[in-house]
C-alpha positions in Angstrom: -16.0 224.8 -90.2 -14.4 222.4 -92.6 -14.5 219.3 -90.4 -16.9 216.5 -91.1 -19.5 215.1 -88.7 -20.4 211.5 -88.6 -24.1 210.6 -88.5 -25.2 208.6 -85.4 -25.9 204.9 -86.0 -29.6 204.2 -86.6 -31.5 201.0 -86.9 -34.9 202.1 -88.1 -36.8 200.4 -90.9 -36.4 203.5 -93.0 -32.6 203.3 -92.7 -32.7 199.6 -93.8 -34.7 200.6 -96.9 -32.2 203.4 -97.5 -29.3 201.0 -97.4 -31.0 198.5 -99.6 -31.8 201.3 -102.1 -28.3 202.6 -102.0 -27.0 199.0 -102.7 -29.3 198.7 -105.7 -28.3 202.1 -106.9 -24.6 201.1 -106.6 -25.2 198.3 -109.2 -27.0 200.5 -111.6 -25.3 203.9 -111.5 -21.7 202.8 -112.5 -23.3 201.3 -115.7 -25.5 204.2 -116.6 -23.2 204.9 -119.6 -24.1 201.6 -121.0 -27.8 202.3 -120.5 -27.4 205.6 -122.2 -25.6 204.0 -125.1 -28.4 201.4 -125.5 -31.0 204.2 -125.2 -29.4 206.2 -128.0 -29.0 203.2 -130.3 -32.6 202.2 -129.6 -33.9 205.8 -130.3 -32.0 206.0 -133.6 -32.2 202.6 -135.2 -35.3 200.6 -134.2 -38.2 200.4 -136.5 -39.9 203.6 -135.1 -36.6 205.4 -134.5 -35.1 208.4 -136.1 -32.9 206.5 -138.5 -34.5 203.0 -138.8 -31.7 200.4 -139.7 -32.9 196.8 -139.8 -29.4 195.4 -139.2 -28.9 197.5 -136.1 -32.4 197.8 -134.8 -33.2 194.1 -135.1 -36.3 194.1 -137.3 -37.0 192.7 -140.7 -34.9 190.0 -142.4 -31.6 189.8 -144.1 -30.8 188.8 -147.7 -31.0 185.1 -146.7 -34.4 185.6 -145.2 -33.3 185.2 -141.6 -34.5 187.7 -139.0 -32.1 190.5 -138.2 -30.7 190.2 -134.7 -29.4 193.7 -134.5 -27.6 195.1 -131.4 -30.5 196.6 -129.5 -31.8 193.2 -128.3 -28.4 191.6 -127.4 -27.4 194.7 -125.4 -30.5 194.7 -123.2 -30.6 190.9 -123.0 -27.0 190.2 -122.3 -24.7 193.2 -121.9 -26.7 195.3 -119.4 -27.7 192.4 -117.0 -24.1 191.0 -117.1 -22.7 194.4 -116.3 -25.1 194.7 -113.4 -24.3 191.2 -112.1 -20.6 191.9 -112.3 -20.9 195.2 -110.5 -23.0 193.7 -107.8 -20.6 190.9 -107.2 -17.6 193.3 -107.3 -19.3 195.5 -104.6 -19.3 192.5 -102.3 -16.0 190.8 -103.1 -14.0 192.8 -105.5 -13.1 191.5 -109.0 -13.3 187.8 -107.9 -16.9 188.4 -106.7 -17.7 190.3 -109.9 -16.6 187.4 -112.1 -18.6 184.8 -110.2 -21.6 187.2 -110.1 -21.4 187.6 -113.9 -21.3 183.8 -114.4 -24.3 183.4 -112.1 -26.2 186.1 -114.0 -25.8 184.3 -117.3 -27.9 181.5 -115.9 -30.9 183.7 -115.3 -30.5 185.4 -118.6 -30.6 182.1 -120.5 -33.4 180.8 -118.4 -36.1 183.1 -119.8 -36.7 185.5 -122.7 -37.3 188.5 -120.4 -34.6 191.0 -119.6 -33.1 189.8 -116.3 -32.3 193.0 -114.5 -33.9 192.0 -111.3 -32.3 188.6 -111.7 -28.9 190.2 -112.2 -29.4 192.3 -109.0 -30.0 189.1 -107.1 -27.4 186.7 -108.7 -24.5 189.3 -108.8 -24.4 190.0 -105.1 -25.2 186.4 -104.3 -22.3 185.2 -106.4 -19.9 187.7 -104.7 -21.1 186.9 -101.2 -21.1 183.1 -101.6 -17.6 182.8 -103.2 -16.3 185.0 -100.4 -17.7 182.6 -97.8 -16.2 179.6 -99.7 -12.8 181.3 -99.8 -12.9 181.6 -96.0 -13.3 177.8 -95.6 -9.8 177.1 -97.0 -8.1 180.4 -96.2 -4.6 179.6 -95.1 -5.0 175.9 -95.8 -3.8 175.7 -99.4 -0.3 174.3 -100.0 2.1 176.9 -101.5 2.0 176.8 -105.3 -1.6 175.7 -105.6 -3.3 179.0 -104.7 -4.0 180.0 -108.4 -5.3 176.5 -109.2 -7.7 176.4 -106.3 -8.8 180.0 -106.8 -9.6 179.6 -110.5 -11.3 176.2 -110.2 -13.3 177.1 -107.1 -14.6 180.3 -108.9 -15.4 178.4 -112.1 -17.1 175.4 -110.4 -19.2 177.5 -108.0 -20.1 180.0 -110.7 -21.3 177.1 -112.9 -23.5 175.8 -110.0 -25.0 179.2 -109.5 -25.7 179.6 -113.2 -27.5 176.3 -113.2 -29.5 177.3 -110.2 -30.5 180.6 -111.9 -31.4 178.8 -115.1 -33.7 176.2 -113.6 -35.1 178.1 -110.6 -34.6 181.9 -110.1 -35.2 182.8 -113.8 -38.9 181.7 -113.6 -39.4 183.3 -110.2 -38.1 186.6 -111.4 -40.2 186.3 -114.6 -43.4 185.8 -112.6 -42.5 188.7 -110.3 -41.8 191.0 -113.3 -45.1 189.9 -115.0 -47.0 190.6 -111.8 -45.5 194.0 -111.2 -46.1 194.8 -114.9 -49.7 193.9 -114.5 -50.0 196.2 -111.5 -48.5 199.1 -113.4 -50.8 198.4 -116.4 -53.8 198.4 -114.1 -52.8 201.8 -112.8 -52.3 203.1 -116.3 -55.6 201.7 -117.6 -57.5 203.2 -114.7 -55.9 206.6 -114.7 -54.3 205.9 -111.3 -50.6 206.1 -112.2 -50.3 209.8 -111.1 -51.2 208.6 -107.5 -47.8 207.0 -107.3 -46.4 210.5 -106.7 -48.0 210.4 -103.3 -45.3 207.8 -102.4 -42.5 208.6 -104.8 -42.0 212.3 -103.9 -41.8 211.9 -100.1 -39.6 208.9 -100.7 -37.2 211.1 -102.7 -36.8 213.5 -99.8 -36.3 210.6 -97.4 -33.8 208.9 -99.7 -36.0 205.9 -100.2 -36.4 206.4 -103.9 -33.5 204.2 -105.1 -35.1 201.0 -103.9 -38.3 202.0 -105.9 -36.6 203.5 -109.0 -33.7 201.1 -109.5 -35.3 198.0 -108.0 -38.6 198.1 -109.8 -39.2 201.0 -112.2 -36.1 200.7 -114.3 -36.4 196.9 -115.0 -40.1 197.3 -115.8 -39.5 200.4 -117.9 -36.9 198.6 -120.0 -39.4 195.7 -120.6 -42.0 198.3 -121.7 -39.5 200.0 -123.9 -38.7 196.8 -125.6 -42.3 196.1 -126.2 -43.5 199.6 -127.1 -40.4 201.6 -127.9 -40.8 203.8 -124.9 -41.9 203.8 -121.2 -43.6 206.3 -118.9 -42.0 204.6 -115.9 -38.6 206.2 -116.6 -40.0 209.6 -115.7 -42.1 208.7 -112.6 -39.1 209.6 -110.4 -36.7 211.4 -112.7 -38.9 214.3 -113.8 -36.9 217.5 -112.7 -40.1 219.6 -112.8 -41.4 219.3 -109.2 -38.1 220.2 -107.6 -37.5 223.1 -110.0 -40.9 224.6 -109.1 -40.0 224.5 -105.4 -36.7 226.2 -106.0 -38.3 228.9 -108.2 -40.8 229.6 -105.4 -37.9 230.2 -103.0 -36.3 232.5 -105.5 -39.3 234.7 -105.6 -40.9 234.4 -102.2 -38.2 232.9 -99.9 -36.1 234.8 -97.4 -32.4 234.9 -96.4 -30.0 232.2 -97.3 -32.7 230.0 -98.8 -33.6 232.7 -101.3 -30.0 233.6 -102.0 -28.9 230.1 -102.7 -32.1 228.9 -104.6 -30.9 230.1 -108.1 -27.7 228.1 -107.9 -29.5 225.1 -106.5 -32.0 225.3 -109.4 -29.3 225.2 -112.0 -27.6 222.2 -110.3 -30.9 220.4 -110.0 -32.4 221.1 -113.4 -29.3 220.9 -115.6 -27.0 218.7 -113.4 -29.8 216.3 -112.5 -28.8 216.2 -108.8 -32.2 216.2 -107.2 -31.1 215.9 -103.6 -30.0 219.5 -103.7 -33.6 220.7 -103.2 -34.4 218.3 -100.4 -33.2 220.7 -97.6 -35.6 223.4 -99.0 -38.4 221.0 -98.4 -37.1 219.9 -95.0 -37.0 223.6 -93.9 -40.8 223.6 -94.5 -42.1 220.1 -94.8 -45.6 221.1 -96.0 -43.9 221.9 -99.3 -43.9 218.2 -100.1 -47.5 218.9 -101.2 -46.0 221.0 -104.0 -43.7 218.2 -105.1 -46.6 215.7 -105.0 -48.8 218.1 -107.0 -46.1 218.7 -109.6 -45.3 215.0 -109.9 -48.9 214.0 -110.4 -49.3 216.7 -113.0 -46.2 215.5 -114.9 -47.3 211.8 -114.8 -50.9 212.7 -115.9 -49.5 214.7 -118.8 -47.3 211.8 -119.9 -50.3 209.4 -119.7 -52.6 211.7 -121.7 -50.1 212.3 -124.4 -48.9 208.7 -124.5 -45.3 209.9 -124.0 -42.2 208.3 -122.5 -38.5 207.7 -122.7 -36.6 204.9 -124.4 -34.2 204.4 -121.6 -33.5 205.7 -118.0 -32.6 209.3 -117.6 -29.8 209.3 -115.1 -29.1 211.6 -113.5 -32.4 213.3 -113.7 -31.2 216.2 -115.8 -33.4 217.9 -118.4 -30.5 217.2 -120.8 -30.6 213.4 -120.0 -34.4 213.5 -120.3 -34.4 215.1 -123.7 -31.7 212.7 -125.0 -33.7 209.7 -123.9 -37.1 210.9 -125.2 -38.8 208.7 -127.7 -39.1 210.2 -131.2 -42.9 210.7 -130.9 -42.8 212.0 -127.3 -40.9 215.3 -127.3 -44.0 217.5 -127.0 -45.5 215.3 -124.2 -42.2 215.0 -122.3 -41.4 218.7 -122.4 -44.9 219.6 -121.5 -44.8 217.2 -118.6 -41.7 218.8 -117.2 -43.0 222.4 -117.7 -46.4 221.7 -116.3 -44.9 219.8 -113.3 -42.7 222.7 -112.6 -45.6 225.2 -113.0 -47.9 223.4 -110.6 -45.2 222.8 -108.1 -44.2 226.5 -108.3 -47.8 227.7 -107.8 -48.4 225.4 -104.8 -45.1 226.3 -103.2 -45.6 230.0 -103.8 -49.0 229.9 -102.2 -47.6 228.1 -99.2 -44.7 230.5 -98.8 -46.7 233.6 -99.3 -49.6 232.7 -96.9 -47.6 231.3 -94.0 -45.9 233.3 -91.3 -42.7 231.3 -91.9 -41.4 232.5 -95.2 -38.9 229.7 -95.6 -36.0 231.5 -94.0 -35.2 228.8 -91.5 -31.6 227.7 -91.0 -30.5 226.1 -94.3 -27.5 224.6 -92.7 -29.6 222.8 -90.1 -31.9 221.5 -92.9 -29.0 220.3 -94.8 -27.6 218.6 -91.7 -31.0 216.8 -91.3 -30.8 215.7 -94.9 -27.4 214.2 -94.3 -28.5 212.6 -91.1 -31.4 210.9 -93.0 -29.2 209.9 -95.8 -26.7 208.4 -93.4 -23.7 210.1 -94.8 -22.4 213.4 -96.0 -24.2 214.7 -99.1 -22.2 215.0 -102.2 -23.8 218.4 -103.0 -24.1 219.9 -99.5 -21.2 222.2 -100.2 -23.4 223.9 -102.7 -25.7 224.8 -99.9 -23.8 225.3 -96.7 -20.2 224.6 -97.5 -18.1 221.7 -96.5 -19.1 222.1 -93.0 -20.4 225.6 -92.6 -21.5 226.7 -89.3 -20.3 223.7 -87.3 -18.4 224.3 -84.1 -15.9 221.4 -84.4 -12.2 222.2 -83.9 -10.6 222.9 -87.2 -7.2 221.4 -88.1 -4.8 222.8 -90.7 -1.8 220.9 -92.1 -0.1 224.2 -92.9 0.6 227.5 -91.2 -2.2 230.1 -91.3 -0.9 233.0 -93.5 -4.0 234.4 -95.2 -7.4 235.0 -93.6 -10.2 236.6 -95.6 -13.5 238.0 -94.4 -16.1 237.8 -97.2 -19.5 239.4 -97.6 -21.7 240.3 -100.5 -20.1 243.6 -101.4 -16.8 243.3 -99.6 -16.9 246.8 -98.3 -19.0 246.9 -95.1 -19.4 244.1 -92.6 -16.4 242.1 -93.9 -14.1 245.1 -93.5 -15.3 245.6 -89.9 -14.8 242.0 -89.0 -11.4 241.9 -90.6 -10.3 244.9 -88.6 -11.5 243.3 -85.3 -9.7 240.0 -86.0 -6.6 241.7 -87.3 -6.2 243.4 -84.0 -6.7 240.2 -82.0 -4.2 238.3 -84.1 -1.6 241.1 -83.8 -2.2 241.2 -80.0 -1.6 237.4 -79.9 1.9 238.0 -81.5 1.3 237.0 -85.1 1.5 240.3 -87.1 2.7 238.4 -90.2 -0.8 236.8 -90.7 -2.5 238.7 -93.4 -6.2 239.5 -92.7 -8.1 241.0 -95.6 -11.7 241.4 -96.7 -13.3 240.7 -100.0 -16.6 240.4 -101.9 -17.6 236.8 -102.3 -17.6 237.2 -106.1 -13.9 238.0 -106.0 -12.8 235.1 -103.8 -10.3 232.6 -105.1 -9.0 229.4 -103.5 -5.8 231.0 -102.1 -6.8 231.5 -98.5 -6.1 229.4 -95.4 -9.2 230.6 -93.4 -12.4 232.2 -94.7 -14.9 233.9 -92.4 -18.4 234.7 -93.5 -21.8 235.6 -92.1 -23.6 232.3 -91.4 -26.1 233.2 -94.2 -23.3 233.5 -96.8 -21.2 230.5 -96.1 -22.9 228.4 -98.8 -21.9 231.0 -101.4 -18.3 231.4 -100.3 -17.3 227.7 -99.7 -17.4 226.5 -103.3 -14.9 229.2 -104.3 -12.5 228.4 -101.5 -12.9 224.7 -100.9 -9.4 224.1 -99.5 -9.8 226.7 -96.7 -11.1 226.3 -93.2 -14.5 228.0 -93.0 -15.9 229.9 -90.0 -19.5 231.0 -90.0 -20.4 233.9 -87.6 -23.6 235.8 -86.8 -21.9 238.8 -85.3 -18.9 240.5 -86.9 -18.0 242.6 -84.0 -17.6 240.2 -81.1 -18.1 236.7 -82.3 -16.6 234.0 -80.1 -15.4 232.4 -83.3 -12.6 235.0 -83.4 -11.0 233.4 -80.3 -11.2 230.0 -82.1 -9.4 231.5 -85.1 -6.7 233.0 -82.9 -6.2 229.6 -81.3 -6.0 228.0 -84.7 -3.3 230.5 -85.7 -1.4 229.8 -82.5 -1.5 226.0 -83.0 -0.7 226.1 -86.7 1.9 228.8 -86.7 3.9 227.6 -83.7 4.2 224.0 -84.9 4.5 224.6 -88.7 7.7 225.5 -90.7 6.7 229.1 -90.8 7.2 229.5 -87.1 10.9 229.5 -87.4 10.9 232.4 -89.9 7.6 234.1 -89.6 8.4 237.2 -91.4 10.0 235.5 -94.3 7.2 233.0 -94.6 4.6 235.7 -94.6 6.4 237.7 -97.2 7.1 234.7 -99.4 3.7 233.2 -99.4 1.3 236.1 -99.1 -1.6 235.3 -101.4 -2.5 237.7 -104.2 -5.3 240.1 -103.4 -7.8 238.9 -106.0 -10.1 241.8 -105.1 -9.5 241.5 -101.3 -8.8 244.6 -99.3 -6.3 245.1 -96.5 -6.5 248.0 -94.1 -5.6 251.3 -95.5 -3.6 254.1 -93.7 -5.5 257.2 -92.7 -5.9 259.5 -95.6 -8.2 261.8 -97.4 -9.8 260.3 -100.5 -9.5 262.0 -103.8 -9.7 265.3 -102.1 -13.0 264.3 -100.3 -13.3 263.5 -96.7 -15.0 260.1 -96.1 -16.8 261.3 -92.9 -18.1 264.9 -92.5 -19.9 266.5 -89.7 -22.9 267.0 -92.0 -23.2 263.2 -92.3 -23.6 262.6 -88.6 -27.0 262.7 -87.0 -27.3 262.4 -83.2 -31.0 261.9 -83.0 -32.4 259.8 -85.8 -36.1 260.2 -86.7 -36.7 256.6 -87.9 -38.5 254.0 -85.8 -37.8 250.9 -87.8 -35.1 249.2 -89.8 -36.2 250.1 -93.3 -36.7 253.8 -92.4 -33.3 253.9 -90.8 -31.7 252.6 -94.0 -33.4 255.3 -95.9 -32.2 257.9 -93.4 -28.6 256.8 -93.6 -28.9 256.5 -97.4 -30.3 260.0 -97.7 -27.2 261.4 -96.0 -25.1 259.6 -98.6 -27.3 261.1 -101.3 -27.0 264.5 -99.9 -23.2 264.2 -100.1 -23.5 263.3 -103.8 -21.7 260.0 -103.0 -24.3 257.7 -104.4 -27.5 257.7 -106.5 -30.9 256.4 -105.5 -30.3 253.0 -107.0 -27.6 252.5 -104.4 -30.1 253.2 -101.6 -32.4 250.6 -103.1 -29.5 248.2 -103.2 -29.0 248.8 -99.5 -32.5 247.4 -98.8 -31.8 244.5 -101.2 -28.7 243.7 -99.3 -30.5 243.8 -96.0 -33.2 241.4 -97.2 -30.4 238.9 -98.2 -28.3 239.1 -95.1 -28.6 241.3 -92.0 -25.9 244.0 -91.6 -26.3 243.9 -87.8 -22.8 243.8 -86.4 -23.4 243.5 -82.6 -22.7 246.2 -79.9 -25.9 248.1 -81.0 -24.3 248.7 -84.5 -25.6 248.1 -88.0 -23.8 249.1 -91.2 -26.2 249.0 -94.1 -24.6 249.1 -97.6 -25.3 248.1 -101.1 -24.9 244.8 -102.9 -21.8 244.0 -104.9 -23.7 244.7 -108.1 -24.5 248.2 -106.9 -20.9 249.5 -106.8 -21.3 251.2 -110.1 -23.8 253.5 -108.4 -21.2 254.9 -106.0 -19.7 258.3 -107.2 -17.2 258.7 -104.3 -16.6 257.0 -100.9 -18.6 258.3 -98.0 -19.8 257.2 -94.6 -22.9 258.4 -92.7 -23.7 257.9 -89.0 -27.1 258.1 -87.4 -27.6 257.6 -83.7 -30.9 256.4 -82.2 -30.7 257.0 -78.4 -33.8 254.9 -77.7 -32.8 252.1 -80.1 -34.7 250.6 -82.9 -35.6 247.0 -83.8 -33.2 245.5 -86.4 -34.5 242.0 -87.2 -34.9 241.2 -83.5 -31.7 243.0 -82.4 -31.5 246.4 -80.8 -29.6 249.0 -82.8 -28.6 252.4 -81.6 -26.0 253.3 -84.3 -26.6 253.0 -88.0 -23.6 253.6 -90.2 -24.3 253.9 -93.9 -21.3 252.8 -96.1 -20.4 253.5 -99.7 -16.9 252.8 -100.8 -14.9 252.7 -104.0 -11.9 250.3 -103.9 -10.3 250.5 -100.5 -11.0 254.2 -99.7 -13.5 253.7 -96.9 -11.7 251.0 -95.0 -9.8 253.2 -92.6 -13.0 254.7 -91.2 -14.5 251.3 -90.9 -11.4 250.1 -89.0 -11.8 253.0 -86.6 -15.5 252.2 -86.1 -14.6 248.5 -85.4 -12.1 249.6 -82.8 -14.6 251.8 -81.1 -17.4 249.3 -81.0 -15.3 246.5 -79.5 -14.5 248.9 -76.6 -17.5 249.1 -74.3 -16.2 252.3 -72.7 -16.1 254.1 -76.1 -19.5 252.8 -77.0 -20.8 254.3 -73.8 -19.1 257.6 -74.8 -20.9 257.6 -78.1 -24.2 257.0 -76.4 -23.6 260.0 -74.1 -22.1 262.4 -76.8 -24.0 265.7 -77.0 -22.3 267.2 -80.1 -21.2 266.0 -83.5 -17.7 267.1 -82.7 -17.5 264.6 -79.9 -18.4 261.8 -82.2 -15.9 262.8 -84.8 -13.2 263.2 -82.1 -13.8 259.6 -80.9 -13.1 258.3 -84.4 -9.8 260.2 -84.4 -8.2 261.9 -87.4 -9.8 259.6 -89.9 -9.6 262.1 -92.7 -6.0 263.3 -92.0 
């Protein structure tokens, strides 16, 4: 549902590193635009750039014989570190902390000729924290009228002291650290060991420990390398989108259930949007897949090393677009090859793991995403792309408006959603709220005009982004889910306290949402001269013994009616692989996907009974109802079916029926 859970407090060392990495990232990420600007200017105007310009690139001499300063050097020496220092101070103590942090950063910048990114990450927060402590000393003790004088002079004096300390002390310490770290990296490069860093970096990404490594060490060292050589391999050690893409592609081809269904969208967000955390839940569902990420990462780094390729500036976020923009002029082949080969190796390893293991990666994606958020320590910014704003949770939902429109959504919008809508509609009417509109729809036709959205638990992640302002309920049983009682209680609470309670009929009439492809219950009627349910489409003793054969049997009855073609029957199997059509009460209603509606010639329903029951994904099914519907034509029969299968006595009558006529009679005059 659409409520947010709060992660439990944790004090592990991993959490401490996460917080530290998040803090470092908080200083870098707001200034990524400046890094990109510097990277573009560097790629264009330095001596080995696309458009070498001595006055801008800072090489050669001017007419007077003086060396050209350019803007590449001053940007990386002064602008970027000061921005980082200001941001770090502001994070601790707002603008006042940012100003003191920037002053302090200037001291370490002037104290050495190396880019002082690490120095800025130290002096910025230190300046903000220390001026905050000083302000506490005289808080409330300043005479009225002297506040501005004290505030300005205290910030100026303390900032100057910190700048001097940075100039004479910290600058050299940071320079020694940077030189030492650079030597370690160079040792790894010279000995062909740099790909081994993936053994640490890839697991660190999934555990949200990467920011401390990437922004604390790799970015500063990479910028120093870029200044010296015009490019750096370090910018792609963590940012390469190839390993994550390979894992998501493997799920697309060899995964199951919600993981397979959501993988294509996740791949687009990951590869083009650069939001790598979206693939973390797929690894958490099957942790051995970290081997695929490591293999892909090592391949990408090895390719970069062999081709001597790199970026001129950080690629943030890690989108292929950002990577290409920041690629050095002589490195396009190597960088693109590194991404492609990393994705290929990752895909092959992940595919092998998924295909050879009993677990095909169809574990609960919602649970994996929750574990990801728990490790991250806060709600993921992209979790809604996987499981919705809070899909599947059992918290109590709260609406600030009356409930007027409820929609059941499924893949095709003509089977399970219609059944569920019928069941809930009856419950809400019985509770005394007939004005609440309950419809059903295909997910592709959803719009953000509903108050409540109900989906199968494996489809919530697809429906939520389209209806982000609604309360979401995830169910695993459309016939008798306990969530229906929760929804009824939500309607009672919201509609008896909201403004619509005083004039329910008028409110419902005035604010009913447009259908946007949603279907309301239809009155009983024949359809285009053809009855939806005929005696010839009812079989009392099905011959199938498993789920797939039962789908074929129900589909064949639809084929015999001339209602569908064979492609629709194939789509019924495709739909079942994506999300089960088991409804509860021994009932399954297989139907085609949304894309298969063009293969329906006219609406029809088939019913096959299996007295001994068959296994349907771990559930016992005795009644298989094949559904093919154009527009809303089949909804009345589904409504009748829903009423019957929520009544235990009538289900028992169906089980005991000895003639087709008895079955048809139970469904009433559905073709009247």
